[in-house]
N, C-alpha and C positions, 0 to 999 in steps of 0.2 A: 256207593259208586261216586267216584270223583268227577268233577265237572270237566268237560272236554276242553282242551287247550284251543287257543285261537287257530293254531296250525291245523288241528284236527277239524275244526269247524270250516276252515278254508277248504280243506280237502273234501269234506262233505258237500260243500257248495260247488266245488269243481265237478264232482260226480253228478250232482243234480243238473248242472249246466249242460253237461254232455248229454244226459238223457232228455233234457228239455229241447235240445236241438233235434232230437229224434222224435219229438212230438209228445213226450210224456209230461204230465204236470210236474211242477217243481217239487212239491212235497213228497210224492212217491220217490222221486230221484234222490231227495235228501235222506229218506228212509234207507234206500239202498246204500248210499254213501256211508251212513252211520253203521249199518249192519255189517259192512265190509271191514270196519276197523274197531268196532265196539268190543269191550271186555267187561262182562262175558258176551259171547256171541248172541245169546238169547236176550231179548229186550222186551219188557212189558210195554203196553201202550202208554202207561204213565211215564215210564223212563224215556221213551221216544219223544213224547210230547214235551217233557221237561228239557231234554237236551236240545231238541230242534226248535224249541220255543213256539210250538203250535198247539192247537187244541187236540184233545183226544179224539174228537169226531173227525178231524183231518187225518189222524193216524188210522182210524177205522176205515175211512175212505181209501187211503193209500193201500192198506192191507187188502181190501177187496179188489183193488186194481192189480196188485202184485202177486197174489197167491194163485190165480188161475194159470199163469204162465209156468208155474213150477219153480220159479226162482226163489220165492219166499214161502216159508211154511209157518203155520201156527203150531206151537207145541205146548205141552203142559209138563210141569215138573212134578214128580211124585209127591203126593201129599199136599199139593197146592191147587187151588181152584183157578188161579189166574192163568191166562194164556200169555205166551211169549211169542214174539216173531223172531225169526232167524233166517239167514240165507241157507237154503238146503245144501247139504254137502255136495250134491250133484246138481245144484240149482241152475248154474249157468248152462250146463249141458242140456238139462231138461228144457230150459227156455228156448235154446237154439233148436233143439230137436222138434219142439212144437212148431216153431216158425218154419223149419225146413219141411215138415210133414205137409204143410199147406202148398208146397211147390206144385205138386201134381194137380191139386184142385184148381189152382189159378191157371196153370197151363191149359187145362181142359176148358176153362172159361174163355181164355184168349182164343183157343181153337174154334169154339162156338162163334165167337165174334168174326173170325176169319171166314167161317162158313156163311155167316150172315151177309158178309160183304163180298162173297165170291164173285159177283158180277160187277162190283164197283171198280172204279179206276184204281190202278196200282198205287197212286199217290195217297189215296184215302186209306188203303190197306197197310201202308208202310209202317206206321207206328205200331199197329197191332202185330204185324209180322215180326218186327224187331223184338218186341217183348216176348212173343211166343218162342222165338229162337233162343232168347236168353233163358227162359224157364225150361225149355227142353234140355239145354246145356246143363243147367243146375240140377235138374232131375237126374241126368245121367252121371254127373260128377260127384254130387253130394254123398251118395252111399259109400263110395270108396274113401272119400275124405273122412267121413264119420267113422268108418271102420279103423282107419289109421289113428284117429284121435282116441278111440276106445282102447286100442292096443297100447298107445303111448301112455294114456292115463293109467291103465292097469299096471304097466311096468314101472311107472313112476311111483304109484302107490305101494307096489311090492317092495321097491327099494327103500322107501321111507319107513318101513316097518321094522 
């Protein structure tokens, strides 16, 4: 594997900075950045540690953070014992679907809060009412949006074959 160029490493850092603004630690963001552009798409922990100039334990920690979302997966190549990380082919969809699936659960929590504050002054309830309305809207709109995405994704994949 050839060493990444400065431009590639700048891109990795740009991706990491984006995710850091979202609250993700820097190294998992750098892992995502490199996995988006690496060749081959599957990278061992040793490869990632070398390219990103971090410890293998940092890569392991990043993998533990990234795999539950469905974005990154661990795979093995036939005949090898070593594990590799890669972005799942449907990883971005899986990650967003996981986030969107929590919409109903959080809406229910906000509604319990509104019930709790049912006799409180309206000014005290306003923040909770606003977020409840947002999550009701998302809960109603996301299924149709998701269905449109799946249809578009399927037709795009069919055209590229």
